[in-house]
N, CA, C and O atoms as a DFTB+ gen file, in Angstrom:
768 C
 N C O
     1  1     -22.038     -12.823      -4.219
     2  2     -22.920     -12.615      -3.097
     3  2     -22.828     -11.151      -2.656
     4  3     -21.748     -10.667      -2.319
     5  1     -23.937     -10.469      -2.661
     6  2     -23.979      -9.062      -2.282
     7  2     -24.287      -8.966      -0.792
     8  3     -25.209      -9.611      -0.292
     9  1     -23.496      -8.146      -0.088
    10  2     -23.746      -7.967       1.335
    11  2     -24.424      -6.611       1.556
    12  3     -24.311      -5.699       0.737
    13  1     -25.123      -6.507       2.672
    14  2     -25.842      -5.268       2.966
    15  2     -24.855      -4.151       3.295
    16  3     -23.709      -4.406       3.664
    17  1     -25.319      -2.912       3.154
    18  2     -24.464      -1.756       3.464
    19  2     -24.048      -1.778       4.929
    20  3     -22.917      -1.427       5.266
    21  1     -24.961      -2.188       5.790
    22  2     -24.651      -2.237       7.234
    23  2     -23.544      -3.246       7.507
    24  3     -22.597      -2.942       8.232
    25  1     -23.650      -4.442       6.937
    26  2     -22.630      -5.479       7.108
    27  2     -21.299      -5.016       6.523
    28  3     -20.239      -5.252       7.102
    29  1     -21.366      -4.356       5.374
    30  2     -20.164      -3.837       4.727
    31  2     -19.468      -2.827       5.640
    32  3     -18.246      -2.866       5.789
    33  1     -20.233      -1.931       6.246
    34  2     -19.659      -0.920       7.143
    35  2     -19.061      -1.561       8.399
    36  3     -17.975      -1.185       8.840
    37  1     -19.781      -2.533       8.969
    38  2     -19.282      -3.197      10.177
    39  2     -17.970      -3.919       9.877
    40  3     -17.014      -3.816      10.645
    41  1     -17.921      -4.650       8.762
    42  2     -16.692      -5.355       8.377
    43  2     -15.561      -4.362       8.119
    44  3     -14.411      -4.621       8.472
    45  1     -15.890      -3.227       7.502
    46  2     -14.875      -2.194       7.248
    47  2     -14.296      -1.677       8.558
    48  3     -13.084      -1.498       8.679
    49  1     -15.154      -1.440       9.527
    50  2     -14.697      -0.952      10.833
    51  2     -13.805      -1.989      11.513
    52  3     -12.785      -1.642      12.109
    53  1     -14.196      -3.266      11.421
    54  2     -13.395      -4.343      12.025
    55  2     -11.996      -4.368      11.422
    56  3     -11.010      -4.445      12.154
    57  1     -11.899      -4.304      10.092
    58  2     -10.580      -4.352       9.453
    59  2      -9.767      -3.088       9.720
    60  3      -8.540      -3.150       9.796
    61  1     -10.431      -1.944       9.864
    62  2      -9.706      -0.722      10.204
    63  2      -9.155      -0.814      11.636
    64  3      -8.041      -0.365      11.904
    65  1      -9.933      -1.394      12.545
    66  2      -9.460      -1.593      13.921
    67  2      -8.282      -2.554      13.938
    68  3      -7.298      -2.317      14.639
    69  1      -8.373      -3.642      13.170
    70  2      -7.268      -4.599      13.092
    71  2      -6.008      -3.936      12.522
    72  3      -4.904      -4.182      13.008
    73  1      -6.171      -3.099      11.497
    74  2      -5.027      -2.387      10.911
    75  2      -4.391      -1.469      11.948
    76  3      -3.169      -1.435      12.096
    77  1      -5.230      -0.728      12.663
    78  2      -4.722       0.180      13.702
    79  2      -4.030      -0.613      14.804
    80  3      -3.026      -0.163      15.355
    81  1      -4.561      -1.796      15.129
    82  2      -3.960      -2.628      16.178
    83  2      -2.567      -3.105      15.773
    84  3      -1.656      -3.120      16.600
    85  1      -2.395      -3.493      14.512
    86  2      -1.079      -3.938      14.031
    87  2      -0.089      -2.780      14.094
    88  3       1.043      -2.948      14.549
    89  1      -0.515      -1.610      13.640
    90  2       0.364      -0.429      13.676
    91  2       0.708      -0.071      15.120
    92  3       1.864       0.217      15.430
    93  1      -0.288      -0.087      16.001
    94  2      -0.060       0.226      17.421
    95  2       0.872      -0.798      18.059
    96  3       1.723      -0.440      18.873
    97  1       0.715      -2.072      17.693
    98  2       1.579      -3.116      18.247
    99  2       3.029      -2.904      17.824
   100  3       3.946      -3.111      18.619
   101  1       3.237      -2.490      16.574
   102  2       4.604      -2.224      16.124
   103  2       5.182      -0.999      16.825
   104  3       6.367      -0.963      17.156
   105  1       4.334       0.002      17.047
   106  2       4.801       1.224      17.714
   107  2       5.108       0.974      19.190
   108  3       6.047       1.557      19.733
   109  1       4.329       0.114      19.842
   110  2       4.459      -0.103      21.284
   111  2       5.431      -1.222      21.655
   112  3       5.946      -1.256      22.772
   113  1       5.679      -2.132      20.721
   114  2       6.474      -3.311      21.038
   115  2       7.702      -3.373      20.122
   116  3       7.597      -3.841      18.988
   117  1       8.852      -2.913      20.594
   118  2      10.059      -2.900      19.754
   119  2      10.444      -4.273      19.205
   120  3      10.965      -4.366      18.093
   121  1      10.196      -5.337      19.967
   122  2      10.572      -6.663      19.463
   123  2       9.675      -7.091      18.302
   124  3      10.145      -7.741      17.369
   125  1       8.383      -6.732      18.350
   126  2       7.484      -7.019      17.226
   127  2       7.881      -6.184      16.009
   128  3       7.882      -6.678      14.881
   129  1       8.217      -4.921      16.246
   130  2       8.676      -4.016      15.190
   131  2       9.915      -4.599      14.514
   132  3       9.999      -4.638      13.286
   133  1      10.871      -5.052      15.316
   134  2      12.107      -5.639      14.795
   135  2      11.804      -6.925      14.017
   136  3      12.335      -7.134      12.926
   137  1      10.953      -7.780      14.582
   138  2      10.570      -9.038      13.932
   139  2       9.949      -8.769      12.561
   140  3      10.284      -9.433      11.580
   141  1       9.049      -7.797      12.500
   142  2       8.379      -7.459      11.234
   143  2       9.389      -6.965      10.208
   144  3       9.340      -7.367       9.046
   145  1      10.297      -6.105      10.625
   146  2      11.267      -5.559       9.668
   147  2      12.298      -6.587       9.237
   148  3      12.825      -6.494       8.128
   149  1      12.603      -7.573      10.086
   150  2      13.496      -8.654       9.649
   151  2      12.881      -9.403       8.477
   152  3      13.584      -9.772       7.536
   153  1      11.572      -9.630       8.529
   154  2      10.875     -10.314       7.447
   155  2      10.700      -9.410       6.222
   156  3      10.625      -9.885       5.088
   157  1      10.638      -8.107       6.474
   158  2      10.490      -7.144       5.376
   159  2      11.770      -7.059       4.536
   160  3      11.760      -6.495       3.443
   161  1      12.866      -7.618       5.048
   162  2      14.092      -7.701       4.249
   163  2      13.897      -8.627       3.048
   164  3      14.631      -8.535       2.064
   165  1      12.915      -9.513       3.132
   166  2      12.599     -10.388       2.006
   167  2      11.929      -9.523       0.936
   168  3      10.819      -9.028       1.131
   169  1      12.606      -9.351      -0.181
   170  2      12.116      -8.427      -1.201
   171  2      10.844      -8.891      -1.898
   172  3      10.242      -8.122      -2.648
   173  1      10.422     -10.133      -1.669
   174  2       9.110     -10.543      -2.192
   175  2       8.021      -9.618      -1.665
   176  3       7.082      -9.274      -2.383
   177  1       8.155      -9.221      -0.411
   178  2       7.154      -8.308       0.159
   179  2       7.193      -6.955      -0.541
   180  3       6.164      -6.286      -0.636
   181  1       8.345      -6.543      -1.029
   182  2       8.467      -5.274      -1.738
   183  2       7.748      -5.338      -3.084
   184  3       7.169      -4.351      -3.540
   185  1       7.793      -6.516      -3.714
   186  2       7.181      -6.664      -5.036
   187  2       5.673      -6.857      -4.956
   188  3       4.950      -6.425      -5.853
   189  1       5.184      -7.503      -3.892
   190  2       3.731      -7.715      -3.833
   191  2       2.979      -6.513      -3.290
   192  3       1.801      -6.336      -3.603
   193  1       3.621      -5.690      -2.493
   194  2       2.911      -4.565      -1.859
   195  2       2.235      -3.636      -2.872
   196  3       1.068      -3.293      -2.678
   197  1       2.911      -3.216      -3.938
   198  2       2.211      -2.343      -4.895
   199  2       1.002      -3.021      -5.554
   200  3       0.056      -2.353      -5.973
   201  1       1.048      -4.347      -5.639
   202  2      -0.048      -5.076      -6.292
   203  2      -1.346      -5.023      -5.492
   204  3      -2.414      -5.329      -6.022
   205  1      -1.262      -4.637      -4.221
   206  2      -2.483      -4.485      -3.431
   207  2      -3.343      -3.331      -3.937
   208  3      -4.514      -3.217      -3.573
   209  1      -2.766      -2.483      -4.771
   210  2      -3.571      -1.410      -5.362
   211  2      -4.640      -1.978      -6.298
   212  3      -5.672      -1.342      -6.513
   213  1      -4.402      -3.162      -6.853
   214  2      -5.387      -3.764      -7.762
   215  2      -6.676      -4.114      -7.016
   216  3      -7.739      -3.641      -7.417
   217  1      -6.632      -4.924      -5.941
   218  2      -7.894      -5.180      -5.232
   219  2      -8.446      -3.914      -4.570
   220  3      -9.661      -3.761      -4.453
   221  1      -7.570      -3.015      -4.141
   222  2      -8.025      -1.759      -3.550
   223  2      -8.900      -1.006      -4.560
   224  3      -9.993      -0.550      -4.224
   225  1      -8.412      -0.880      -5.793
   226  2      -9.169      -0.185      -6.850
   227  2     -10.440      -0.957      -7.213
   228  3     -11.492      -0.361      -7.441
   229  1     -10.333      -2.282      -7.263
   230  2     -11.502      -3.105      -7.569
   231  2     -12.605      -2.889      -6.544
   232  3     -13.763      -2.687      -6.908
   233  1     -12.247      -2.930      -5.257
   234  2     -13.252      -2.759      -4.210
   235  2     -13.804      -1.332      -4.183
   236  3     -14.971      -1.124      -3.851
   237  1     -12.973      -0.357      -4.531
   238  2     -13.475       1.019      -4.627
   239  2     -14.472       1.117      -5.784
   240  3     -15.514       1.762      -5.668
   241  1     -14.141       0.477      -6.883
   242  2     -15.025       0.464      -8.058
   243  2     -16.363      -0.200      -7.710
   244  3     -17.423       0.228      -8.167
   245  1     -16.289      -1.254      -6.893
   246  2     -17.495      -1.974      -6.473
   247  2     -18.179      -1.317      -5.270
   248  3     -19.220      -1.782      -4.805
   249  1     -17.578      -0.228      -4.772
   250  2     -18.108       0.533      -3.627
   251  2     -18.239      -0.334      -2.383
   252  3     -19.251      -0.310      -1.683
   253  1     -17.180      -1.104      -2.131
   254  2     -17.136      -2.003      -0.977
   255  2     -16.145      -1.470       0.056
   256  3     -14.933      -1.607      -0.106
   257  1     -16.666      -0.867       1.108
   258  2     -15.804      -0.352       2.174
   259  2     -15.048      -1.483       2.870
   260  3     -13.882      -1.330       3.234
   261  1     -15.722      -2.616       3.049
   262  2     -15.062      -3.737       3.714
   263  2     -13.923      -4.278       2.855
   264  3     -12.874      -4.644       3.385
   265  1     -14.112      -4.332       1.551
   266  2     -13.038      -4.781       0.658
   267  2     -11.847      -3.844       0.682
   268  3     -10.698      -4.284       0.684
   269  1     -12.129      -2.540       0.700
   270  2     -11.055      -1.545       0.769
   271  2     -10.278      -1.699       2.073
   272  3      -9.047      -1.733       2.063
   273  1     -10.996      -1.793       3.199
   274  2     -10.299      -1.882       4.486
   275  2      -9.598      -3.226       4.669
   276  3      -8.553      -3.289       5.315
   277  1     -10.153      -4.297       4.114
   278  2      -9.468      -5.599       4.128
   279  2      -8.148      -5.497       3.361
   280  3      -7.119      -6.000       3.812
   281  1      -8.188      -4.848       2.205
   282  2      -6.977      -4.688       1.398
   283  2      -5.916      -3.891       2.147
   284  3      -4.733      -4.225       2.087
   285  1      -6.326      -2.842       2.849
   286  2      -5.376      -2.051       3.643
   287  2      -4.763      -2.918       4.742
   288  3      -3.558      -2.857       4.984
   289  1      -5.594      -3.725       5.408
   290  2      -5.084      -4.623       6.446
   291  2      -4.060      -5.603       5.863
   292  3      -2.999      -5.816       6.449
   293  1      -4.376      -6.192       4.721
   294  2      -3.455      -7.133       4.076
   295  2      -2.167      -6.435       3.640
   296  3      -1.080      -6.999       3.758
   297  1      -2.294      -5.219       3.142
   298  2      -1.121      -4.444       2.736
   299  2      -0.195      -4.200       3.932
   300  3       1.019      -4.383       3.833
   301  1      -0.772      -3.792       5.046
   302  2       0.032      -3.518       6.249
   303  2       0.736      -4.783       6.731
   304  3       1.925      -4.752       7.048
   305  1       0.009      -5.886       6.784
   306  2       0.600      -7.126       7.320
   307  2       1.521      -7.828       6.329
   308  3       2.319      -8.673       6.732
   309  1       1.429      -7.498       5.042
   310  2       2.232      -8.203       4.035
   311  2       3.729      -8.011       4.230
   312  3       4.527      -8.782       3.696
   313  1       4.116      -6.997       4.987
   314  2       5.552      -6.796       5.200
   315  2       6.178      -7.945       5.988
   316  3       7.394      -8.131       5.945
   317  1       5.358      -8.720       6.711
   318  2       5.945      -9.829       7.480
   319  2       5.338     -11.184       7.123
   320  3       5.367     -12.105       7.939
   321  1       4.798     -11.314       5.936
   322  2       4.272     -12.610       5.490
   323  2       5.376     -13.611       5.173
   324  3       5.197     -14.812       5.374
   325  1       6.495     -13.138       4.688
   326  2       7.564     -14.018       4.227
   327  2       8.625     -14.158       5.307
   328  3       8.800     -13.276       6.147
   329  1       9.326     -15.282       5.267
   330  2      10.379     -15.481       6.265
   331  2      11.542     -14.532       5.984
   332  3      11.734     -14.072       4.858
   333  1      12.298     -14.255       7.017
   334  2      13.473     -13.390       6.863
   335  2      14.472     -14.086       5.947
   336  3      14.726     -15.281       6.102
   337  1      15.037     -13.355       5.001
   338  2      16.003     -13.998       4.091
   339  2      17.325     -14.299       4.799
   340  3      17.688     -13.649       5.780
   341  1      18.018     -15.282       4.285
   342  2      19.326     -15.619       4.861
   343  2      20.294     -14.461       4.665
   344  3      21.121     -14.179       5.532
   345  1      20.187     -13.792       3.518
   346  2      21.055     -12.653       3.223
   347  2      20.250     -11.566       2.527
   348  3      19.287     -11.856       1.817
   349  1      20.644     -10.320       2.732
   350  2      20.055      -9.168       2.044
   351  2      21.179      -8.335       1.472
   352  3      22.290      -8.335       2.003
   353  1      20.897      -7.623       0.390
   354  2      21.920      -6.741      -0.168
   355  2      22.162      -5.588       0.808
   356  3      21.318      -5.273       1.646
   357  1      23.313      -4.981       0.678
   358  2      23.654      -3.857       1.558
   359  2      22.672      -2.696       1.377
   360  3      22.319      -2.021       2.344
   361  1      22.235      -2.468       0.136
   362  2      21.293      -1.371      -0.117
   363  2      19.964      -1.616       0.587
   364  3      19.373      -0.688       1.137
   365  1      19.488      -2.866       0.572
   366  2      18.242      -3.217       1.250
   367  2      18.401      -3.008       2.750
   368  3      17.528      -2.428       3.396
   369  1      19.519      -3.480       3.307
   370  2      19.768      -3.313       4.744
   371  2      19.798      -1.831       5.126
   372  3      19.188      -1.423       6.114
   373  1      20.515      -1.032       4.331
   374  2      20.620       0.403       4.619
   375  2      19.255       1.081       4.523
   376  3      18.894       1.898       5.370
   377  1      18.505       0.731       3.480
   378  2      17.207       1.376       3.280
   379  2      16.251       1.033       4.419
   380  3      15.583       1.920       4.951
   381  1      16.178      -0.232       4.795
   382  2      15.263      -0.618       5.866
   383  2      15.724      -0.085       7.226
   384  3      14.895       0.215       8.085
   385  1      17.031       0.034       7.424
   386  2      17.525       0.655       8.659
   387  2      17.069       2.117       8.712
   388  3      16.675       2.610       9.769
   389  1      17.125       2.807       7.564
   390  2      16.651       4.188       7.504
   391  2      15.153       4.245       7.802
   392  3      14.706       5.103       8.564
   393  1      14.372       3.334       7.204
   394  2      12.920       3.323       7.458
   395  2      12.619       3.074       8.934
   396  3      11.746       3.720       9.515
   397  1      13.344       2.139       9.533
   398  2      13.127       1.847      10.950
   399  2      13.460       3.067      11.812
   400  3      12.712       3.411      12.726
   401  1      14.586       3.715      11.515
   402  2      14.965       4.926      12.259
   403  2      13.933       6.024      12.055
   404  3      13.570       6.734      12.992
   405  1      13.468       6.153      10.825
   406  2      12.472       7.185      10.507
   407  2      11.193       6.952      11.318
   408  3      10.660       7.875      11.934
   409  1      10.713       5.709      11.308
   410  2       9.461       5.397      11.996
   411  2       9.583       5.438      13.514
   412  3       8.634       5.818      14.200
   413  1      10.732       5.052      14.042
   414  2      10.883       5.010      15.500
   415  2      11.494       6.288      16.072
   416  3      11.594       6.440      17.290
   417  1      11.900       7.201      15.200
   418  2      12.496       8.455      15.657
   419  2      11.448       9.469      16.093
   420  3      10.258       9.163      16.167
   421  1      11.907      10.663      16.378
   422  2      11.024      11.741      16.832
   423  2      10.048      12.128      15.712
   424  3      10.430      12.261      14.550
   425  1       8.793      12.302      16.094
   426  2       7.754      12.675      15.133
   427  2       7.560      14.188      15.171
   428  3       6.828      14.724      16.003
   429  1       8.242      14.855      14.242
   430  2       8.128      16.306      14.124
   431  2       6.855      16.644      13.347
   432  3       6.207      15.770      12.772
   433  1       6.515      17.932      13.346
   434  2       5.342      18.382      12.590
   435  2       5.502      18.056      11.109
   436  3       4.543      17.630      10.465
   437  1       6.698      18.250      10.561
   438  2       6.947      17.942       9.150
   439  2       6.734      16.460       8.871
   440  3       6.116      16.099       7.870
   441  1       7.243      15.598       9.753
   442  2       7.089      14.154       9.556
   443  2       5.611      13.759       9.617
   444  3       5.157      12.929       8.830
   445  1       4.876      14.343      10.537
   446  2       3.439      14.058      10.641
   447  2       2.721      14.503       9.372
   448  3       1.875      13.782       8.842
   449  1       3.064      15.701       8.886
   450  2       2.432      16.209       7.661
   451  2       2.764      15.325       6.464
   452  3       1.890      15.025       5.651
   453  1       4.020      14.908       6.353
   454  2       4.409      14.009       5.259
   455  2       3.660      12.681       5.339
   456  3       3.293      12.103       4.316
   457  1       3.440      12.207       6.553
   458  2       2.749      10.929       6.734
   459  2       1.293      10.987       6.280
   460  3       0.720       9.972       5.885
   461  1       0.705      12.165       6.337
   462  2      -0.679      12.297       5.880
   463  2      -0.821      12.101       4.378
   464  3      -1.930      11.899       3.884
   465  1       0.291      12.159       3.643
   466  2       0.234      11.917       2.195
   467  2      -0.295      10.512       1.918
   468  3      -1.010      10.302       0.939
   469  1       0.051       9.551       2.772
   470  2      -0.372       8.161       2.544
   471  2      -1.895       8.018       2.601
   472  3      -2.488       7.576       1.617
   473  1      -2.560       8.376       3.723
   474  2      -4.022       8.211       3.729
   475  2      -4.738       9.129       2.739
   476  3      -5.779       8.761       2.195
   477  1      -4.188      10.320       2.504
   478  2      -4.826      11.228       1.531
   479  2      -4.751      10.643       0.128
   480  3      -5.743      10.659      -0.601
   481  1      -3.585      10.127      -0.258
   482  2      -3.454       9.563      -1.612
   483  2      -4.299       8.294      -1.766
   484  3      -4.882       8.072      -2.827
   485  1      -4.372       7.458      -0.722
   486  2      -5.242       6.276      -0.799
   487  2      -6.710       6.687      -0.848
   488  3      -7.512       6.057      -1.538
   489  1      -7.059       7.738      -0.121
   490  2      -8.426       8.265      -0.182
   491  2      -8.768       8.773      -1.565
   492  3      -9.864       8.525      -2.068
   493  1      -7.827       9.491      -2.190
   494  2      -8.049       9.976      -3.558
   495  2      -8.160       8.817      -4.554
   496  3      -8.963       8.861      -5.485
   497  1      -7.344       7.783      -4.345
   498  2      -7.403       6.616      -5.224
   499  2      -8.760       5.926      -5.107
   500  3      -9.376       5.572      -6.113
   501  1      -9.216       5.740      -3.872
   502  2     -10.535       5.126      -3.663
   503  2     -11.629       5.992      -4.280
   504  3     -12.537       5.479      -4.935
   505  1     -11.543       7.304      -4.071
   506  2     -12.536       8.226      -4.627
   507  2     -12.571       8.137      -6.158
   508  3     -13.645       8.110      -6.759
   509  1     -11.399       8.091      -6.777
   510  2     -11.323       8.030      -8.244
   511  2     -12.049       6.805      -8.787
   512  3     -12.829       6.911      -9.733
   513  1     -11.795       5.646      -8.192
   514  2     -12.432       4.433      -8.702
   515  2     -13.877       4.304      -8.236
   516  3     -14.697       3.700      -8.928
   517  1     -14.193       4.855      -7.089
   518  2     -15.580       4.882      -6.611
   519  2     -16.428       5.655      -7.625
   520  3     -17.562       5.282      -7.926
   521  1     -15.837       6.755      -8.148
   522  2     -16.514       7.601      -9.144
   523  2     -16.298       7.096     -10.569
   524  3     -16.798       7.678     -11.532
   525  1     -15.539       5.994     -10.686
   526  2     -15.253       5.346     -11.962
   527  2     -14.468       6.240     -12.933
   528  3     -14.700       6.231     -14.142
   529  1     -13.549       6.997     -12.374
   530  2     -12.685       7.872     -13.164
   531  2     -11.321       7.191     -13.318
   532  3     -10.424       7.379     -12.497
   533  1     -11.184       6.403     -14.378
   534  2      -9.983       5.587     -14.562
   535  2      -8.725       6.432     -14.699
   536  3      -7.695       6.092     -14.116
   537  1      -8.782       7.512     -15.448
   538  2      -7.563       8.297     -15.679
   539  2      -7.145       9.058     -14.425
   540  3      -5.952       9.222     -14.170
   541  1      -8.104       9.517     -13.650
   542  2      -7.781      10.143     -12.368
   543  2      -7.148       9.086     -11.459
   544  3      -6.156       9.353     -10.780
   545  1      -7.731       7.886     -11.454
   546  2      -7.190       6.801     -10.634
   547  2      -5.775       6.425     -11.025
   548  3      -4.920       6.235     -10.161
   549  1      -5.522       6.318     -12.313
   550  2      -4.172       5.983     -12.784
   551  2      -3.194       7.100     -12.420
   552  3      -2.048       6.834     -12.060
   553  1      -3.649       8.348     -12.515
   554  2      -2.796       9.482     -12.125
   555  2      -2.429       9.405     -10.648
   556  3      -1.286       9.667     -10.273
   557  1      -3.399       9.045      -9.813
   558  2      -3.120       8.914      -8.378
   559  2      -2.148       7.759      -8.133
   560  3      -1.235       7.878      -7.315
   561  1      -2.342       6.637      -8.842
   562  2      -1.409       5.513      -8.722
   563  2       0.016       5.950      -9.051
   564  3       0.961       5.631      -8.330
   565  1       0.150       6.682     -10.152
   566  2       1.477       7.159     -10.556
   567  2       2.047       8.101      -9.496
   568  3       3.235       8.040      -9.179
   569  1       1.194       8.973      -8.948
   570  2       1.645       9.876      -7.881
   571  2       2.157       9.087      -6.685
   572  3       3.205       9.416      -6.129
   573  1       1.430       8.047      -6.283
   574  2       1.830       7.235      -5.127
   575  2       3.211       6.623      -5.364
   576  3       4.076       6.678      -4.491
   577  1       3.412       6.039      -6.551
   578  2       4.698       5.395      -6.856
   579  2       5.829       6.424      -6.897
   580  3       6.899       6.200      -6.331
   581  1       5.590       7.546      -7.567
   582  2       6.626       8.577      -7.675
   583  2       6.922       9.194      -6.307
   584  3       8.082       9.437      -5.974
   585  1       5.891       9.444      -5.524
   586  2       6.093      10.007      -4.185
   587  2       6.923       9.058      -3.320
   588  3       7.801       9.498      -2.578
   589  1       6.641       7.751      -3.416
   590  2       7.414       6.769      -2.644
   591  2       8.875       6.775      -3.091
   592  3       9.781       6.698      -2.261
   593  1       9.104       6.868      -4.404
   594  2      10.483       6.883      -4.895
   595  2      11.214       8.160      -4.465
   596  3      12.385       8.111      -4.088
   597  1      10.520       9.302      -4.523
   598  2      11.140      10.559      -4.102
   599  2      11.446      10.520      -2.609
   600  3      12.545      10.882      -2.187
   601  1      10.463      10.076      -1.801
   602  2      10.671       9.980      -0.359
   603  2      11.871       9.072      -0.071
   604  3      12.713       9.390       0.768
   605  1      11.937       7.943      -0.773
   606  2      13.024       6.981      -0.561
   607  2      14.378       7.584      -0.903
   608  3      15.356       7.358      -0.192
   609  1      14.442       8.356      -1.994
   610  2      15.708       8.979      -2.392
   611  2      16.110      10.085      -1.425
   612  3      17.283      10.219      -1.077
   613  1      15.125      10.882      -0.990
   614  2      15.427      12.002      -0.082
   615  2      15.901      11.488       1.276
   616  3      16.905      11.965       1.804
   617  1      15.189      10.524       1.839
   618  2      15.520      10.055       3.183
   619  2      16.498       8.881       3.191
   620  3      17.217       8.681       4.171
   621  1      16.531       8.107       2.113
   622  2      17.399       6.935       2.075
   623  2      18.664       7.113       1.279
   624  3      19.531       6.239       1.282
   625  1      18.786       8.256       0.582
   626  2      19.980       8.475      -0.230
   627  2      20.121       7.406      -1.302
   628  3      19.151       7.036      -1.962
   629  1      21.331       6.923      -1.461
   630  2      21.597       5.915      -2.498
   631  2      20.822       4.620      -2.244
   632  3      20.416       3.944      -3.190
   633  1      20.616       4.272      -0.967
   634  2      19.891       3.034      -0.654
   635  2      18.424       3.131      -1.099
   636  3      17.772       2.105      -1.295
   637  1      17.904       4.349      -1.259
   638  2      16.538       4.544      -1.722
   639  2      16.307       4.021      -3.126
   640  3      15.170       3.775      -3.527
   641  1      17.396       3.850      -3.877
   642  2      17.282       3.300      -5.231
   643  2      16.804       1.849      -5.218
   644  3      16.330       1.340      -6.234
   645  1      16.928       1.190      -4.079
   646  2      16.545      -0.225      -3.998
   647  2      15.047      -0.441      -4.191
   648  3      14.628      -1.564      -4.472
   649  1      14.236       0.591      -4.049
   650  2      12.785       0.399      -4.229
   651  2      12.318       0.777      -5.635
   652  3      11.144       0.593      -5.959
   653  1      13.204       1.294      -6.464
   654  2      12.787       1.754      -7.792
   655  2      12.210       0.618      -8.623
   656  3      11.120       0.758      -9.179
   657  1      12.915      -0.503      -8.721
   658  2      12.430      -1.619      -9.562
   659  2      11.095      -2.165      -9.040
   660  3      10.167      -2.321      -9.834
   661  1      10.954      -2.466      -7.726
   662  2       9.644      -2.937      -7.267
   663  2       8.527      -1.905      -7.481
   664  3       7.405      -2.274      -7.829
   665  1       8.827      -0.626      -7.277
   666  2       7.792       0.407      -7.441
   667  2       7.367       0.549      -8.896
   668  3       6.173       0.629      -9.188
   669  1       8.327       0.580      -9.805
   670  2       8.001       0.726     -11.234
   671  2       7.312      -0.538     -11.759
   672  3       6.347      -0.447     -12.518
   673  1       7.801      -1.707     -11.360
   674  2       7.170      -2.964     -11.794
   675  2       5.733      -3.039     -11.281
   676  3       4.820      -3.392     -12.027
   677  1       5.540      -2.707     -10.014
   678  2       4.196      -2.731      -9.434
   679  2       3.270      -1.744     -10.104
   680  3       2.122      -2.072     -10.404
   681  1       3.758      -0.530     -10.344
   682  2       2.941       0.490     -11.007
   683  2       2.551       0.045     -12.410
   684  3       1.396       0.192     -12.810
   685  1       3.500      -0.495     -13.152
   686  2       3.229      -0.952     -14.517
   687  2       2.174      -2.046     -14.530
   688  3       1.238      -1.999     -15.329
   689  1       2.321      -3.036     -13.646
   690  2       1.335      -4.128     -13.580
   691  2      -0.044      -3.612     -13.165
   692  3      -1.061      -4.027     -13.721
   693  1      -0.070      -2.712     -12.190
   694  2      -1.356      -2.168     -11.720
   695  2      -2.067      -1.396     -12.826
   696  3      -3.265      -1.575     -13.043
   697  1      -1.332      -0.546     -13.518
   698  2      -1.945       0.237     -14.597
   699  2      -2.437      -0.682     -15.705
   700  3      -3.549      -0.514     -16.205
   701  1      -1.616      -1.652     -16.089
   702  2      -2.016      -2.587     -17.151
   703  2      -3.282      -3.346     -16.743
   704  3      -4.208      -3.494     -17.541
   705  1      -3.315      -3.819     -15.514
   706  2      -4.481      -4.573     -15.048
   707  2      -5.724      -3.697     -15.007
   708  3      -6.799      -4.129     -15.423
   709  1      -5.590      -2.468     -14.508
   710  2      -6.736      -1.565     -14.406
   711  2      -7.293      -1.237     -15.795
   712  3      -8.507      -1.257     -16.002
   713  1      -6.407      -0.936     -16.735
   714  2      -6.869      -0.622     -18.096
   715  2      -7.554      -1.838     -18.705
   716  3      -8.616      -1.712     -19.314
   717  1      -6.953      -3.019     -18.544
   718  2      -7.548      -4.247     -19.072
   719  2      -8.927      -4.492     -18.465
   720  3      -9.889      -4.759     -19.185
   721  1      -9.018      -4.400     -17.139
   722  2     -10.286      -4.660     -16.452
   723  2     -11.343      -3.623     -16.816
   724  3     -12.513      -3.965     -16.990
   725  1     -10.941      -2.367     -16.933
   726  2     -11.889      -1.309     -17.270
   727  2     -12.440      -1.520     -18.680
   728  3     -13.641      -1.374     -18.908
   729  1     -11.562      -1.862     -19.624
   730  2     -12.018      -2.115     -21.007
   731  2     -12.943      -3.327     -21.065
   732  3     -13.950      -3.311     -21.772
   733  1     -12.605      -4.364     -20.331
   734  2     -13.434      -5.571     -20.310
   735  2     -14.813      -5.259     -19.717
   736  3     -15.829      -5.743     -20.215
   737  1     -14.843      -4.453     -18.658
   738  2     -16.109      -4.065     -18.035
   739  2     -16.956      -3.239     -18.989
   740  3     -18.171      -3.420     -19.066
   741  1     -16.306      -2.323     -19.722
   742  2     -17.041      -1.496     -20.691
   743  2     -17.643      -2.346     -21.807
   744  3     -18.788      -2.137     -22.207
   745  1     -16.859      -3.310     -22.307
   746  2     -17.359      -4.198     -23.370
   747  2     -18.541      -5.017     -22.865
   748  3     -19.537      -5.180     -23.570
   749  1     -18.430      -5.530     -21.643
   750  2     -19.513      -6.347     -21.070
   751  2     -20.776      -5.521     -20.897
   752  3     -21.876      -6.014     -21.147
   753  1     -20.633      -4.262     -20.470
   754  2     -21.820      -3.422     -20.270
   755  2     -22.462      -3.020     -21.598
   756  3     -23.670      -2.794     -21.655
   757  1     -21.670      -2.929     -22.658
   758  2     -22.232      -2.606     -23.975
   759  2     -23.041      -3.764     -24.545
   760  3     -24.009      -3.558     -25.277
   761  1     -22.628      -4.999     -24.197
   762  2     -23.351      -6.175     -24.687
   763  2     -24.703      -6.347     -24.028
   764  3     -25.602      -6.969     -24.594
   765  1     -24.851      -5.789     -22.815
   766  2     -26.108      -5.968     -22.067
   767  2     -27.221      -5.124     -22.585
   768  3     -28.330      -5.171     -22.054
């Protein structure tokens, strides 16, 4: 079912507002922030988060702003979809404590500038698939994963190693899926 551009834009705005509301709620309400991070200790959320790049790329390829913004909303909320685990490894606890301190600490100019890497890289990823440039898109995906691993190592020290397996596994699955889907789409268009 194809939706109109106007409906697509309105839905995109709604999901962007919802995403901003979740972020604002975590920033303004320490108990909600704590509740979300307790659930983020469940490493299932760590493994599924990179996989959101697949629908993100799909919706960019289909030029669906509402699909892109829905995916961002789901990505943001996925950190608290799962129940808090009974136990977490020490590395996970240390890493998430660092992330919580980082997010709730003083926002310096450097921290603000570093934070812009996230929307800029997602914008580049959307642009790549919107323009149907698979190799540019895969390069951006790899940049996102590597940047997350570097950031984690720099700010989390040894505990930053805890995200390496989920990041590499997610990147590998995303790239494999994108290449598979792109080849299948090319074959289908040649048959027409």
